[in-house]
N, C-alpha and C positions, 0 to 999 in steps of 0.2 A: 821628244820637241814638247808637245803639247802637257806630257807630265812635268817637265823641267819648268815650264813655263807657269802653269798651274801650281807648281811648288812652290816657286819664286813669289808669287802674288800671295798665296796663306802666310809665307815665312814674312813677307812685307806687312801683312796686316798685323803680325805678332809683334813685329820690330815698332810698327806703328804705336800700338797700344801700350808698350812700354815706354817709348819716347814721351808720347802725350801724358803720361803720368808724370815725369821730370816737368815736362813743360808746364801744366796746370797748376800744380803746385809751386812751382818758381812763379809764375803770375801772381799766385794768390799771396806767396810771400814778399811780393814787391820786387822781385830781380829781373833784371832787364834781361831777356833772351835773346840773343844776338842770331843763332843759326838753329835751325830745325831741319835735320837731314835724315831721309831713308837713304841707306847705303854709303859708301865711302868711295873715295877716290874721286875722277874728274866728274863733272857737274854734267848731269845730261838734261835736266830741267832747273831753273831756277826762278824765284820771282819774290818780291818784296813786298811783304804788307806790314804797315806802320812801322815798327823797329825791328822787325825779324824777317831774315831771309829764309824762305821754304825753299828746300832743295831735294831732287831725286839724284843720287849719284850711281856711279856705272858699277860698282861693286855689291852686289845686292845680300850682303852678310852680316847686316846689322845696320846702326844708326847712331846719331848722338844729337844730343842739344847743347850747344855751347851758350855758356851765360857770362855776361860780364864779370870779370874778376876772377873766373873760376880758374883753379890751381894754385892760388895763392891763400894766404892765412893771413893772421894778425901780424906776423913777422917774413909774409912770403910776398906781399903785394909789390910788384917791382913798376907798374905803371901808374905815373901820376893820373890821379882822376880828379875831376872837379866835384864839388862838395854834393852837386846834384845826382851824378853817376856813383859817388861812393856811398850814396844812401840806395842804391839800388844794385851795390856789387855783390855777388854770392859771396865773396873771401870776406864782406864785411858783416855779413848776416850773423846772429847767435848761432853756436853751432847746433842748438835744438833744430833751429829751423833750415840751416843745412841740411841736417842729418834726415827729416822729412822730405826734403827735395828729393835726395839720394833714393830714400826706401819707397818713394813713389811708383817708380818705374816697375819694380819687383812686385809691389803691392798690386799695381794694376793687372800683371799677367795672373797672380792669385786669384785677383777677382773675378777676373772674366770668366771662367770655367762655372762660378756661380750665376751668372747669366746667361750663359749660351746652352748648357746642359741641362737645365729646365727646357728650353726651348726644344733641344733635341727629342728630350721623352715626349713632350707634348706631339711632335711630327712623328715619334716613331721611331725607336731603335731596332736595329737589324741584328740578332745576334744568333751565334750557332745553337742550331735545334738541341744540341748535348748540354748548353751552357747552365741549366739551370737543375741538370738531371743528374743523378746520383753516379758519382766518377766510377763505371763499370768499364774496363778495358777490353778493347773491341781487338786489341792487336799490339802485341809486344814486341817491337825490332829486334830482330837477332842481332846479338853480340854487342847489344846497347848495355849501359849501366844497369837499366832494370832487369834485363835477361839475365845478366851475370847475379844480382841478387836473386833471382829466384820469381820474379813475375811471370805469370802464366796468361793467356787470352782468357777472357772471362772472370779475371779477379775484381772483385768491386773494395774499393778503398772505403775504409771504415773512419780511420783515424791516423792523423800524421804526429807524431810525437806527442800521443796522447789526445790531442785535441780532435774532437768529432768534427769531419766534415760530410755534408749533405750533397754538395754538387762540384763539378767540374770548377766553377769560379770559385767558390771557397778554397779547394784545393790550390789553386793558381796562388791564392793570398797567403796560405800558410806555406808555400815554398818560397815567397819571398821574403817573408819572416825569418824563417830558418835557414836561409841561405848561410853556407860555408859551416851548418852543423851537420852532425849526423841526421839520418832522417830515420826515423822508425815507423812503418805502415803498418797498421794491422788490417789484413785483406780477408774478405770472405770469399773463396773460393769452392770448387766443384766438391772439397775433401774438408770442407770447414773452414774455420777461422784461423789464420797463422801469423806470424810475424817476420817482416820482411826490413833489415836493415841494409840502409846504404851508407858507406863512411863519408864523412865530409868532404873530401877530394872527390867525392862521386856526385856529390848533390849539385842540384842545378836550379833554374830560376823558373823552369816549365816542365810539365808533366811530359808533353812532345820531346823536350831536350833530354830527359831521362830516357826516350825511346818507349813512352806510353801513350797509346792513341785511342781515341773513343771510337766506337761504332761506327762504321761508315759504309754506306749502301753502294752498289757498283753502278751507279747511275752517273753519264758522262757530262761534266760539266764544260770542258772545252775540248778542241780538237788541235793538234798542231798540222799546219798546210805540210803537204809532201810527205807525211807519214803513213805507215800502212793503213791505220785505223779510217784515216780522211779518205784514203785512194780507194778503200773498198766500198765505202758507200754508208759508213755509221755516222748518226747526226748527234747534235747535243741533245741531251734530254733521254737519249738512249739508256734503259735499263740493261744491263749485260746480265742474261740469266743463265748461260751456261758456255764454256769453253772447251772444245774438243769432247765434247757430251760429259763433261764434270759440271755437275751442278755450282751455281756461283752465288753466295749468300751475302758477300760483303766485298768491299775493297780491297780487301788484304788476300781473300782467297782469290780473287782475279789476277792479283799480281803473282802469286804462287803457280797459279795455271800458267800465266804466260811464261813463266820461266822455265816450267817443266816441258814446253815445246821446244827448247832449244834451237827455234829459228825456223820449224818445220812449219808448214802451210797447215791451217788448224781451221776446224770451224766455230764459228761465234755466233751464238743465238741471243737475238735482244727484243726487248719487249718496249713496241713506240704505239702509242695510241691504243693500247688494248689487245693490239695484234703481234703476232711473232714474226721475226724476221730473221734470215740465217746469212750470214757473210763468210768467205773464206780470206782471211788473213794471215801473211807471213811475218812474224815479227821480226824486228830490224835490230843485229846486234850491234852494241856499243863498243866503241874502241876501248873506251876507258871503263874498268868495272866489269866489262864482259856481261852485263845484262842484256835483256831482250826488250825491247820495247815497241808499242803499236802507237804511240804520240797521242794519249789522251789523259785528260786530267780530272780527277773526281768533282760532281757537282755540291757545292756547300750548302746544305740545306741549313736555311735561315728561318727565324722566328720573328716576327714584327710584334713589340709591344710598344702600345701608345697608353699615355696617361692622361688623366684629367689636368688641369692648371694647380690646384692642390697638390696632388698627389706626383706630377711632374717635379714642382718645387721641392719635395721631400727628397723623391729619388735623384734628381740632379745634384743637390746639394750634398748628399750621401756618396755619390758617384765623385763628386769634387774632393771631398775629405778623404775619401779612398784612396784617390789617385794623389794626392798629397801624400799621404802615408806611405805609399808603395814607393813613392819617389825619393822620399826622405831617408826609408831603410833601405833602400838600392845604394844610396850614396853612402851611408853609414858602413853597408857590408863592402861597398869598393874600396873605401880607404882603410878598412881593416883587413884587407886582402881576403875576405872570404867570397868575393864575385871576382871574377876574370874580367881584367881590362878589355877582353875582345868584345865586351857586350857595350862598350862606349861607341856611340855614333857621333858623326861630325855634319858638317851642312849638306854634303850629297845625301848622306842618308835622311836627314830631315826633309831635304826637297822631294827624295824620291817618295817617302812615306806621307807627307801633304799633298804631291802631285797624284798619287793612286786615288788619295780619298776625294781629293776636288773633282775625280771624274766620275764618281758614283751617285751617292746622293745627300741631300741636305743633313741628315742625322750624321752621317760619317765624317762629312767635312767638320761638323760642329764638334763632334766626338774628338777627332784628330787636332783640331786647333785648341780644344781644351785642354787634351794630354800634352802637347807641345807647350801651350803658355804656361803651364805648372812647371815643365822641366826649365825653361826659359829663366821664369821666376825665381826659383829655388837655385837654380846655377848662380843667377847672378847675387844673390844673399851670402854667397861663400865668402868665407873672411881673407880672401886673398886683394892685396891692394888696389890692383888694377881694376878689379870689379867694384861693382856697386857695395857688396858687401864689406870689403876694404875700406871704403871711404865711411861705411858708416861707423866702423871699429875706431879710425882716426877721431870722428865727432865724438863718439862715445869718449874716447880718452880725454879730449878737451872737455868735455863736461864734468866728469869725475874729477880730473887733477886741477882742472881751471884755467889748463893751459894747453895750447897746441904743442903738437909735437915739431922738433926742430925742422926747417926744410930739408936738411941733410938726411935726416933720417927718413922722411917721407919718401926722399928721391930714391934713397937706398930700396925701402920697401916697395916702391913702384918698380923699379926695375927688377927686384926678385918676383914681383907677381908677373910682370911681362914675361919673364924667362919661363915659369910655371905655366903660363895662359899657353906660350909658344908650344912648351913639351908638350900640351894636352891637346892643342889643335894639331899637331904634328901625328901624335898617337891617334886622334881620331879620323883625321885623314888618310892614314895607312889602312884602319880598319875598314872604312869606305870603300877605299879601292881593293882591298883584299875581299871584301863580299862582292864586289862588282866581277872581279877575274873567277871567284868561286862560281858565283851566279852564271 
């Protein structure tokens, strides 16, 4: 429940920023704003200041700014307005001004990351310890696309499609850029350099999705209540050094050693505060998959990077540009069919991600807010009639051809846009629910 509440609050911040853009530019252009709402449906809170009613509504999945004369045009205004109101009607403003009002919402979402990411970099960003390290593989998941292609534990990736990569971070960016295309890796292994090719239908957006994982120590990050590890006395922070007398140097060796026990009681030695402790653990068989588990998760080794004001501004701005580029490339690959629609997430996923971040630290909160804000801004700029991007196209048409689209054409376009948006939402909710069931 705490995750849901925190997620809704963070989503509300993004919606507020978006609608504030519409509101401020509408006021600047002399348009009368009738309502400013966070959420849809029945009012929970409502108060009128000046000429605008401000509301918080029951369904926290968006918001809106309602302006006088909105939805009409030179040929579409059906309500008779007084000369004073007509001068302040959205419909009677020049198309350039209407376009500025419409574009202000997505623009605010795209501007926000350039404000909050530098703050995150000054506070200190937590990154995986391997983030800036050379992409050397600690573990290749059996029967994965990478394993079938010929990757081996210990391989270090030198290039992807001829482009040199020096870190896990850079490798991840290249996978996004080359999504839907064959991937040609140059790797350096125990037997020297060699080429590995993954066909287009096997490529993915992350190295982990391909079955490639960085080195990971066998240190316990968390324990599941009621599972063998917790019951035996293991603690968070323990470093597992052996299982059944077999030396353990990584988390992946630990997993293999536990499977070898086939559920039999075995001795597990851990290092804690510089001292060695031994426990007897009986792994628990799982009904699905037949794996044996003891109920532990690895500790994520993080590094904290802090920047001075100038460096933070540069690093934060570059990160914002990178996120915008990655989002645009992802959408392009999605529409071209090179990225699976399973990667689309809906409100449930957004609330989960935002809620989990909200319970960590300031830097993570700001980083997730920036990421989601960019996605919201770019999504709204898509040329779908019911979205801001569609309205921008309508106004652009009027500027170019010096006449608005007919009301009938706009109504049909809006209906088509609504159908597309509903289908997209159904797909997103389906993916969200599928992830919950799998999880």
